[in-house]
PAZAPA-4460 file (N, C-alpha, C; in steps of 0.05 Angstrom, whole numbers, plus 32768, in hexadecimal, padded with zeros to 4 digits):
% residues 228
    n_x    n_y    n_z   ca_x   ca_y   ca_z    c_x    c_y    c_z   seq   type   mol
   7F2F   7CB3   7DCC   7F23   7CB8   7DE6   7F37   7CC4   7DF9     1      M     A
   7F50   7CBA   7DF8   7F65   7CC5   7E0A   7F69   7CE2   7E04     2      K     A
   7F68   7CEA   7DEA   7F6C   7D06   7DE3   7F56   7D18   7DEF     3      N     A
   7F3E   7D0C   7DF2   7F28   7D1C   7DFD   7F2A   7D1E   7E1C     4      L     A
   7F31   7D07   7E29   7F32   7D06   7E46   7F46   7D1A   7E51     5      V     A
   7F5E   7D1C   7E45   7F73   7D2D   7E4F   7F6A   7D4B   7E4F     6      R     A
   7F5F   7D56   7E39   7F57   7D72   7E3A   7F41   7D77   7E4F     7      P     A
   7F2E   7D64   7E52   7F19   7D66   7E66   7F25   7D67   7E82     8      L     A
   7F39   7D56   7E87   7F47   7D55   7EA1   7F55   7D6F   7EA6     9      W     A
   7F62   7D7A   7E92   7F70   7D93   7E95   7F5D   7DAA   7E9A    10      Q     A
   7F46   7DA9   7E8C   7F31   7DBE   7E90   7F27   7DBD   7EAD    11      Y     A
   7F23   7DA5   7EB8   7F19   7DA2   7ED3   7F2E   7DAC   7EE7    12      R     A
   7F47   7DA6   7EE2   7F5C   7DAF   7EF3   7F5F   7DCD   7EF4    13      Q     A
   7F58   7DDA   7EDD   7F5A   7DF7   7EDC   7F48   7E05   7EF0    14      L     A
   7F31   7DFA   7EF5   7F1D   7E07   7F06   7F1B   7DFA   7F22    15      F     A
   7F25   7DE2   7F25   7F21   7DD3   7F3E   7F3B   7DCB   7F4B    16      L     A
   7F4E   7DDD   7F4C   7F68   7DD7   7F56   7F69   7DD5   7F74    17      R     A
   7F58   7DE2   7F82   7F59   7DE2   7FA0   7F3C   7DE3   7FAA    18      S     A
   7F3A   7DE0   7FC4   7F20   7DE2   7FD1   7F14   7DFE   7FCD    19      E     A
   7F24   7E12   7FCE   7F1B   7E2E   7FC9   7F11   7E30   7FAD    20      V     A
   7F1F   7E25   7F99   7F17   7E26   7F7E   7EFC   7E18   7F7A    21      D     A
   7EF8   7E02   7F88   7EDF   7DF3   7F86   7EC8   7E03   7F91    22      R     A
   7ECD   7E10   7FA8   7EB8   7E21   7FB4   7EB1   7E38   7FA2    23      I     A
   7EC6   7E45   7F97   7EC1   7E5C   7F86   7EB2   7E54   7F6C    24      M     A
   7EB9   7E3D   7F62   7EAC   7E33   7F4A   7E8E   7E2E   7F4F    25      T     A
   7E88   7E22   7F66   7E6C   7E1E   7F6D   7E5D   7E38   7F72    26      R     A
   7E6B   7E4B   7F7E   7E5E   7E65   7F84   7E59   7E74   7F6A    27      S     A
   7E6C   7E74   7F57   7E68   7E81   7F3D   7E52   7E73   7F2D    28      M     A
   7E51   7E58   7F2F   7E3C   7E49   7F21   7E21   7E50   7F2C    29      L     A
   7E1F   7E54   7F46   7E06   7E5B   7F53   7DFC   7E76   7F48    30      F     A
   7E0D   7E8A   7F47   7E06   7EA4   7F3C   7DFD   7EA2   7F1F    31      G     A
   7E0B   7E92   7F0F   7E04   7E8F   7EF3   7DE9   7E81   7EF0    32      S     A
   7DE3   7E6E   7F01   7DC9   7E61   7F00   7DB2   7E74   7F08    33      L     A
   7DB8   7E87   7F1A   7DA5   7E9B   7F21   7D9F   7EAD   7F09    34      M     A
   7DB4   7EB4   7EFA   7DB0   7EC3   7EE1   7D9E   7EB4   7ECE    35      I     A
   7DA4   7E9A   7ECA   7D94   7E8A   7EB8   7D77   7E89   7EC1    36      L     A
   7D73   7E85   7EDB   7D58   7E83   7EE6   7D49   7E9D   7EE1    37      A     A
   7D57   7EB4   7EE4   7D4A   7ECE   7EDF   7D42   7ED2   7EC2    38      R     A
   7D54   7EC9   7EB0   7D4F   7ECC   7E94   7D36   7EBB   7E8C    39      V     A
   7D35   7EA3   7E97   7D1E   7E91   7E91   7D04   7E9C   7E9C    40      V     A
   7D06   7EA7   7EB5   7CEE   7EB1   7EC3   7CE3   7ECB   7EB6    41      Y     A
   7CF5   7EDD   7EAF   7CED   7EF7   7EA6   7CED   7EFA   7E87    42      T     A
   7CFD   7EE9   7E7A   7D01   7EEC   7E5D   7D13   7F04   7E56    43      G     A
   7D1F   7F10   7E6A   7D31   7F27   7E66   7D4E   7F1E   7E6C    44      E     A
   7D61   7F2D   7E60   7D7E   7F28   7E63   7D8C   7F3E   7E72    45      R     A
   7D7E   7F4A   7E86   7D88   7F62   7E93   7DA3   7F5E   7EA0    46      D     A
   7DA7   7F48   7EAD   7DBF   7F44   7EBE   7DD5   7F33   7EB1    47      F     A
   7DD3   7F2D   7E98   7DE8   7F1D   7E8B   7E03   7F2A   7E8C    48      L     A
   7E04   7F44   7E8F   7E1E   7F52   7E90   7E2E   7F4A   7EA9    49      F     A
   7E20   7F3F   7EBD   7E2E   7F37   7ED5   7E40   7F1F   7ED0    50      L     A
   7E39   7F0E   7EBD   7E4A   7EF7   7EB6   7E64   7F01   7EAA    51      I     A
   7E62   7F15   7E98   7E7A   7F21   7E8C   7E8B   7F2E   7EA1    52      W     A
   7E7E   7F3D   7EB3   7E8D   7F4A   7EC9   7E9C   7F35   7EDA    53      N     A
   7E8E   7F1F   7EDF   7E9B   7F0A   7EF0   7EB2   7EFD   7EE1    54      L     A
   7EAF   7EFA   7EC7   7EC6   7EEF   7EB7   7EDE   7F02   7EB9    55      F     A
   7ED9   7F1C   7EB7   7EEF   7F2F   7EBA   7EFB   7F2E   7ED6    56      L     A
   7EEA   7F29   7EEA   7EF4   7F26   7F06   7F05   7F0D   7F0A    57      A     A
   7F00   7EF9   7EF9   7F0E   7EE0   7EFC   7F2A   7EE2   7EF0    58      Y     A
   7F2E   7EF3   7EDD   7F48   7EF5   7ECF   7F5F   7EFA   7EE3    59      I     A
   7F5E   7F0E   7EF5   7F75   7F12   7F07   7F79   7EFA   7F19    60      P     A
   7F64   7EED   7F21   7F67   7ED5   7F32   7F75   7EBF   7F22    61      Y     A
   7F6E   7EBC   7F09   7F7B   7EA8   7EF8   7F99   7EAF   7EF5    62      F     A
   7F9F   7EC8   7EF2   7FBB   7ED0   7EEF   7FCB   7ECB   7F08    63      I     A
   7FC1   7ED3   7F1F   7FCF   7ECF   7F39   7FD1   7EB1   7F40    64      S     A
   7FBC   7EA2   7F3A   7FBD   7E85   7F3F   7FD2   7E78   7F2D    65      S     A
   7FD3   7E80   7F14   7FE7   7E75   7F02   8004   7E7B   7F0C    66      W     A
   8008   7E94   7F15   8022   7E9B   7F20   8029   7E8A   7F38    67      L     A
   8015   7E85   7F49   8019   7E75   7F61   8022   7E59   7F5A    68      T     A
   8017   7E4E   7F44   801D   7E33   7F3C   8035   7E31   7F29    69      R     A
   8041   7E49   7F23   8058   7E49   7F10   8070   7E57   7F1C    70      T     A
   807E   7E48   7F2E   8095   7E54   7F3C   80AB   7E5E   7F29    71      P     A
   80AD   7E52   7F11   80C1   7E5B   7EFE   80BD   7E78   7EF5    72      S     A
   80A4   7E82   7EF6   809F   7E9E   7EF0   80A0   7EAF   7F09    73      W     A
   8095   7EA5   7F1F   8093   7EB5   7F37   80AF   7EBA   7F43    74      A     A
   80C3   7EAA   7F3C   80DE   7EAD   7F47   80EF   7EC2   7F39    75      A     A
   80E5   7ECD   7F24   80F5   7EE1   7F15   80E5   7EFB   7F11    76      Y     A
   80EF   7F11   7F1C   80E0   7F2A   7F1B   80DD   7F34   7EFE    77      W     A
   80F0   7F2D   7EEC   80ED   7F35   7ED0   80D4   7F29   7EC4    78      Q     A
   80CC   7F12   7ECC   80B4   7F06   7EC2   809B   7F0F   7ED1    79      K     A
   809F   7F14   7EEB   8089   7F1C   7EFC   807E   7F38   7EF5    80      I     A
   808F   7F4A   7EEF   8087   7F66   7EEB   8072   7F69   7ED5    81      V     A
   8076   7F5F   7EBC   8061   7F62   7EA8   8047   7F54   7EAF    82      P     A
   8049   7F3D   7EBC   8031   7F2F   7EC4   8022   7F3F   7EDA    83      V     A
   8032   7F4B   7EEC   8026   7F5B   7F01   8017   7F73   7EF6    84      F     A
   8022   7F7F   7EE1   8015   7F96   7ED5   7FFB   7F8E   7EC8    85      I     A
   7FFA   7F77   7EBB   7FE1   7F6E   7EAF   7FCD   7F67   7EC5    86      V     A
   7FD7   7F5B   7EDB   7FC6   7F55   7EF1   7FBA   7F6E   7EFD    87      W     A
   7FCA   7F84   7F00   7FC0   7F9D   7F0B   7FAB   7FA9   7EF9    88      M     A
   7FAC   7FA5   7EDF   7F98   7FB0   7ECD   7F7D   7FA3   7ED1    89      L     A
   7F7D   7F89   7ED9   7F64   7F7A   7EDB   7F5A   7F77   7EF8    90      F     A
   7F6A   7F7A   7F0C   7F61   7F75   7F27   7F4A   7F87   7F30    91      I     A
   7F48   7FA1   7F26   7F31   7FB1   7F2E   7F16   7FA5   7F26    92      P     A
   7F16   7F94   7F11   7EFD   7F88   7F08   7EF1   7F76   7F1D    93      N     A
   7F02   7F6B   7F2E   7EF8   7F59   7F43   7EE7   7F69   7F57    94      S     A
   7EF0   7F81   7F5E   7EE2   7F91   7F72   7ECD   7FA3   7F66    95      F     A
   7ECF   7FA6   7F4B   7EBB   7FB7   7F3D   7E9F   7FAC   7F3F    96      Y     A
   7E9D   7F91   7F41   7E82   7F85   7F41   7E72   7F8E   7F5A    97      I     A
   7E80   7F97   7F6F   7E71   7FA1   7F86   7E5F   7FB8   7F7E    98      L     A
   7E67   7FC8   7F6B   7E57   7FDF   7F62   7E40   7FD7   7F51    99      T     A
   7E3E   7FBE   7F49   7E27   7FB5   7F3A   7E0E   7FB5   7F4C   100      D     A
   7E11   7FB8   7F66   7DFA   7FBB   7F78   7DEA   7FD4   7F71   101      L     A
   7DF7   7FE6   7F62   7DE8   7FFE   7F59   7DD0   7FF7   7F47   102      F     A
   7DD2   7FDF   7F3B   7DBC   7FD7   7F28   7DA4   7FCB   7F36   103      H     A
   7DA6   7FC8   7F51   7D90   7FBC   7F60   7D77   7FCE   7F5E   104      L     A
   7D61   7FC3   7F57   7D48   7FD2   7F55   7D44   7FE0   7F3B   105      G     A
   7D57   7FDD   7F29   7D54   7FEB   7F0F   7D48   7FDA   7EF9   106      G     A
   7D41   7FC1   7F00   7D36   7FAE   7EEC   7D1D   7FA1   7EF7   107      H     A
   7D08   7F9F   7EE7   7CEF   7F93   7EEF   7CEF   7F75   7EE6   108      D     A
   7CDB   7F67   7EEF   7CD7   7F4C   7EE6   7CDC   7F36   7EFB   109      G     A
   7CEF   7F3A   7F0C   7CF6   7F27   7F21   7CF2   7F34   7F3C   110      A     A
   7CED   7F25   7F51   7CEB   7F30   7F6C   7D05   7F3F   7F74   111      P     A
   7D02   7F54   7F83   7D19   7F63   7F8B   7D2D   7F53   7F9B   112      L     A
   7D22   7F41   7FAC   7D34   7F30   7FBD   7D45   7F1E   7FAB   113      W     A
   7D39   7F15   7F95   7D49   7F03   7F83   7D60   7F13   7F76   114      F     A
   7D59   7F2B   7F6C   7D6E   7F3B   7F60   7D84   7F42   7F74   115      D     A
   7D7C   7F47   7F8D   7D8F   7F4D   7FA2   7DA2   7F35   7FA6   116      L     A
   7D97   7F1D   7FA9   7DA7   7F05   7FAD   7DB9   7F01   7F95   117      A     A
   7DAF   7F06   7F7D   7DBE   7F01   7F64   7DD6   7F14   7F63   118      L     A
   7DD2   7F2E   7F68   7DE8   7F41   7F66   7DFC   7F3D   7F7C   119      I     A
   7DF2   7F37   7F94   7E04   7F32   7FAA   7E15   7F19   7FA5   120      I     A
   7E0A   7F05   7F98   7E19   7EED   7F90   7E31   7EF4   7F7F   121      S     A
   7E2C   7F04   7F6A   7E41   7F0C   7F58   7E55   7F1F   7F66   122      F     A
   7E4B   7F31   7F76   7E5C   7F43   7F85   7E6F   7F34   7F98   123      A     A
   7E63   7F20   7FA5   7E73   7F0F   7FB8   7E88   7F00   7FA9   124      W     A
   7E81   7EF4   7F92   7E94   7EE5   7F83   7EAB   7EF7   7F79   125      N     A
   7EA4   7F0E   7F6F   7EB9   7F21   7F66   7ECB   7F29   7F7D   126      G     A
   7EBF   7F2F   7F94   7ECE   7F38   7FAB   7EE1   7F21   7FB4   127      L     A
   7ED8   7F08   7FB5   7EE8   7EF2   7FBE   7EFF   7EED   7FAA   128      M     A
   7EF9   7EEE   7F90   7F0D   7EEA   7F7C   7F23   7F00   7F7F   129      L     A
   7F1B   7F18   7F85   7F2E   7F2E   7F88   7F3F   7F2A   7FA1   130      G     A
   7F32   7F23   7FB7   7F41   7F1F   7FD0   7F55   7F08   7FCD   131      I     A
   7F4C   7EF2   7FC2   7F5E   7EDB   7FBE   7F75   7EE2   7FAC   132      L     A
   7F6F   7EF1   7F97   7F84   7EF8   7F84   7F98   7F0A   7F90   133      S     A
   7F8F   7F1E   7F9F   7FA1   7F31   7FAD   7FB3   7F22   7FC1   134      V     A
   7FA7   7F0F   7FCF   7FB6   7EFF   7FE2   7FCC   7EEE   7FD5   135      R     A
   7FC5   7EE2   7FBE   7FD8   7ED2   7FAF   7FEF   7EE4   7FA6   136      Q     A
   7FE9   7EFB   7F9B   7FFD   7F0D   7F91   800E   7F18   7FA8   137      M     A
   8001   7F1D   7FBF   8010   7F26   7FD6   8026   7F12   7FDF   138      E     A
   801F   7EF9   7FDE   8032   7EE4   7FE5   804A   7EE4   7FD2   139      K     A
   8044   7EE9   7FB8   805A   7EE9   7FA5   806B   7F02   7FA9   140      I     A
   805F   7F19   7FAF   806F   7F31   7FB4   8080   7F2E   7FCD   141      V     A
   8077   7F1E   7FE0   8086   7F1A   7FF9   80A0   7F0B   7FF3   142      Q     A
   80A2   7EFD   7FDD   80BB   7EEF   7FD5   80D1   7F04   7FD0   143      L     A
   80C9   7F1B   7FC6   80DC   7F30   7FBF   80DE   7F45   7FD5   144      Y     A
   80C9   7F48   7FE5   80C8   7F5C   7FFA   80C0   7F4E   8014   145      L     A
   80D2   7F3F   8021   80CB   7F31   8039   80C1   7F44   804F   146      P     A
   80B0   7F3A   8060   80A5   7F4A   8075   808A   7F55   806D   147      G     A
   8083   7F6B   8079   8069   7F78   8074   8068   7F84   8058   148      K     A
   8053   7F7F   8049   8051   7F8A   802F   8039   7F9D   802D   149      T     A
   802E   7FA6   8044   8017   7FB7   8044   801B   7FD1   8034   150      D     A
   8030   7FDF   803C   8034   7FFA   8030   803F   7FF9   8013   151      W     A
   804D   7FE3   800D   8059   7FE2   7FF2   8047   7FD2   7FDE   152      V     A
   8034   7FC3   7FE9   8023   7FB3   7FD7   8005   7FB7   7FDC   153      F     A
   7FFC   7FAF   7FF4   7FE0   7FAE   7FF9   7FD2   7FC9   7FF6   154      L     A
   7FDB   7FDD   8004   7FCE   7FF7   8004   7FCE   8003   7FE8   155      Y     A
   7FE5   8004   7FDA   7FE5   800F   7FBF   7FD2   7FFF   7FAC   156      P     A
   7FD2   7FE5   7FAE   7FC1   7FD5   7F9D   7FA4   7FDB   7FA2   157      V     A
   7F9C   7FDD   7FBB   7F80   7FE3   7FC1   7F78   7FFF   7FB9   158      M     A
   7F8A   8012   7FBB   7F84   802D   7FB1   7F80   802D   7F93   159      V     A
   7F92   801F   7F85   7F8F   801C   7F68   7F76   800D   7F60   160      L     A
   7F6F   7FF9   7F70   7F56   7FEB   7F6B   7F3E   7FFE   7F6D   161      N     A
   7F3D   800D   7F82   7F27   8020   7F86   7F27   8035   7F70   162      A     A
   7F3E   803E   7F67   7F40   8051   7F51   7F35   8044   7F38   163      F     A
   7F3D   802A   7F33   7F33   801C   7F1C   7F15   8018   7F1C   164      G     A
   7F0A   8013   7F34   7EED   8010   7F37   7EDF   802A   7F2F   165      V     A
   7EEA   8041   7F38   7EDE   805B   7F31   7EDF   8060   7F13   166      Y     A
   7EF6   805D   7F07   7EF7   8063   7EEA   7EE8   804F   7ED9   167      I     A
   7EE3   8037   7EE4   7ED3   8024   7ED6   7EB5   802A   7ED8   168      G     A
   7EAD   8031   7EF1   7E90   8036   7EF5   7E87   8051   7EEB   169      R     A
   7E97   8066   7EEF   7E8E   8081   7EE9   7E9A   808C   7ECF   170      Y     A
   7EB3   8085   7EC9   7EBF   808F   7EB0   7EBB   807A   7E9A   171      L     A
   7EB2   8062   7EA0   7EAA   804D   7E8D   7EC2   8043   7E7D   172      R     A
   7EDA   8042   7E89   7EF1   8036   7E7C   7EF3   8019   7E84   173      F     A
   7EFF   8008   7E73   7F04   7FEC   7E78   7F22   7FE7   7E79   174      N     A
   7F29   7FCF   7E82   7F45   7FC8   7E85   7F54   7FCA   7E6A   175      S     A
   7F47   7FC2   7E54   7F54   7FC2   7E3B   7F56   7FDE   7E2E   176      W     A
   7F49   7FF2   7E3A   7F4C   800E   7E30   7F69   8018   7E33   177      D     A
   7F79   800B   7E44   7F95   8012   7E46   7FA2   800F   7E2A   178      V     A
   7F99   7FFC   7E1A   7FA4   7FF7   7DFF   7F93   8004   7DEA   179      L     A
   7F78   8003   7DED   7F66   800C   7DD7   7F5F   8029   7DD8   180      T     A
   7F60   8035   7DF0   7F59   8051   7DF3   7F6A   805F   7E08   181      N     A
   7F85   805D   7E05   7F97   8066   7E1B   7F96   8085   7E1F   182      P     A
   7F93   8094   7E09   7F95   80B1   7E0B   7F7E   80BD   7E1B   183      F     A
   7F66   80B3   7E15   7F4E   80BC   7E24   7F50   80B4   7E42   184      A     A
   7F5A   809B   7E46   7F5D   8092   7E62   7F71   80A3   7E71   185      L     A
   7F88   80A8   7E65   7F9C   80B8   7E73   7F92   80D5   7E77   186      V     A
   7F83   80E0   7E64   7F79   80FB   7E66   7F65   80FD   7E7E   187      A     A
   7F54   80E9   7E80   7F40   80EA   7E96   7F4D   80E6   7EB1   188      D     A
   7F61   80D4   7EB2   7F6F   80D0   7ECC   7F7E   80E9   7ED3   189      I     A
   7F8A   80F6   7EBF   7F99   810F   7EC5   7F87   8124   7ED0   190      A     A
   7F6E   8126   7EC6   7F5B   8139   7ED1   7F56   8134   7EEF   191      Q     A
   7F53   811B   7EF6   7F4E   8114   7F12   7F65   811B   7F23   192      L     A
   7F7D   8116   7F19   7F96   811B   7F29   7F9C   8138   7F2C   193      V     A
   7F98   8147   7F17   7F9F   8164   7F17   7F8A   8175   7F24   194      W     A
   7F72   816C   7F25   7F5C   817C   7F31   7F4E   816C   7F46   195      H     A
   7F5C   8165   7F5C   7F50   8154   7F71   7F38   8161   7F7E   196      P     A
   7F38   817B   7F82   7F22   8189   7F8F   7F09   8189   7F7D   197      L     A
   7F0D   818B   7F64   7EF7   818B   7F51   7EEA   816F   7F50   198      Q     A
   7EFA   815B   7F55   7EF0   813F   7F54   7EF2   8133   7F70   199      Y     A
   7EEB   8143   7F84   7EEE   8139   7FA0   7EDB   8122   7FA6   200      R     A
   7EC4   8121   7F99   7EB2   810A   7F9D   7EBE   80F0   7F92   201      E     A
   7ECC   80F3   7F7C   7EDA   80DB   7F71   7EEF   80D1   7F84   202      A     A
   7EFF   80E4   7F8E   7F15   80DC   7FA1   7F09   80D2   7FBB   203      W     A
   7EF2   80DC   7FC3   7EE5   80D2   7FDB   7EDD   80B5   7FD8   204      A     A
   7ED3   80AE   7FC0   7ECC   8093   7FBA   7EE4   8081   7FBA   205      M     A
   7EFA   808B   7FAE   7F13   807B   7FAC   7F1D   8075   7FC8   206      V     A
   7F1D   8089   7FD9   7F27   8086   7FF5   7F15   8073   8004   207      I     A
   7EFB   8076   8001   7EE8   8065   8010   7EEA   8048   8007   208      C     A
   7EEB   8043   7FED   7EED   8028   7FE3   7F08   801C   7FEA   209      F     A
   7F1D   802C   7FEA   7F38   8022   7FF1   7F37   8017   800E   210      S     A
   7F2C   8027   8020   7F2B   801F   803C   7F19   8007   8040   211      M     A
   7F03   8006   8032   7EF1   7FF0   8034   7EFE   7FD6   802B   212      L     A
   7F0C   7FD7   8014   7F19   7FBE   800A   7F30   7FB6   801B   213      M     A
   7F3F   7FC9   8026   7F55   7FC2   8039   7F4A   7FB5   8052   214      I     A
   7F34   7FC0   805D   7F28   7FB4   8075   7F1D   7F98   806F   215      L     A
   7F10   7F94   8059   7F05   7F7A   8052   7F1C   7F66   804E   216      V     A
   7F31   7F6E   8040   7F48   7F5C   803A   7F56   7F55   8054   217      Y     A
   7F5D   7F68   8064   7F6C   7F62   807D   7F5B   7F52   8091   218      T     A
   7F41   7F57   8091   7F2F   7F48   80A3   7F2F   7F2A   809B   219      T     A
   7F2A   7F25   8081   7F29   7F0A   8078   7F44   7EFC   807B   220      L     A
   7F59   7F0B   8077   7F74   7F00   807A   7F79   7EF7   8097   221      K     A
   7F71   7F08   80AA   7F74   7F01   80C7   7F63   7EEA   80CE   222      K     A
   7F4A   7EE9   80C4   7F38   7ED3   80CA   7F43   7EB9   80C0   223      I     A
   7F4E   7EB9   80A7   7F5A   7EA0   809C   7F71   7E96   80AD   224      S     A
   7F81   7EA8   80B8   7F98   7EA0   80C8   7F8E   7E95   80E3   225      K     A
   7F79   7EA0   80EE   7F6E   7E96   8107   7F62   7E7B   8104   226      M     A
   7F55   7E76   80EE   7F48   7E5C   80E9   7F5E   7E47   80E4   227      I     A
   7F72   7E4E   80D5   7F88   7E3B   80CF   7F9A   7E36   80E7   228      M     A
***
């Protein structure tokens, strides 16, 4: 019995470490229950992909939370750099879910208002996981770069996030394509970089999403400081 209790306790601690974690867990559970309700009501599995997308959005939050709780890693840049690279590969997934709003109205069987609430739920969870993860990583970066980290961390990260959202949504690459399909990924990115006028709509989206995510992040950051 003791061997069973300890793993269950550790599992609970993994997801319920703070009040924010508890709120996010409830919010993600709510979205998952909406998916289940839709499957039962319609008999279709149209939006199950949202659960997978949310799982991918949780990975960078898990990484940054782990670093926050592991000072022995956060204190050495030699350890931080490879973890940061992995984090950067996955953090666009958190903001990518916002583009799942494109699927609204494309599936029959459930009321449109229900699908709207369902997709917004997952988009909100992904956005919050991304914002929280970026904030955690920003605090770690501040250990090495005291003072303002906007130009050296926040702005570049948000631009790369927006770029990742574009290549994920329109070029259909995933985070693991860096390992499984690197040549095609590099070739397509090179086309975007070398022919910016030809792909001006793509760069317009990257700039627009970068500004949007920076505004959302800085606004929530200011609000949290005012409340505290």
